[in-house]
C-alpha positions, 0 to 999 in steps of 0.5 A, spaced: 548 515 543 545 517 536 543 511 531 544 513 524 539 509 520 539 509 512 534 513 509 530 506 506 532 502 512 524 500 513 522 501 506 525 497 500 523 501 494 520 495 489 515 499 484 512 492 481 511 489 488 507 496 490 503 496 483 501 489 484 499 490 491 495 496 489 491 492 483 490 487 488 487 491 493 483 495 489 480 489 486 479 487 494 476 494 495 471 493 489 469 486 491 468 489 498 464 495 496 459 489 492 458 484 498 460 488 504 460 495 503 461 497 511 468 493 510 471 497 505 475 501 509 479 495 511 482 495 504 484 503 504 491 502 508 493 497 503 491 501 497 493 508 498 500 505 501 502 501 495 500 507 491 504 512 494 510 507 494 508 505 486 509 513 485 515 513 488 512 518 494 515 513 500 
């Protein structure tokens, strides 16, 4: 049995949401760089995924 999935079934394009998440995660990353630089990697998945979505690459 073959299941056909729509192209954007898991990801719904919403560039304004993605830009908002990117900006918030950038602020969080800068804050982490100032206070806890060893935890900066925690913000990267949110930041780069949101940037890719905002630029229409997902």
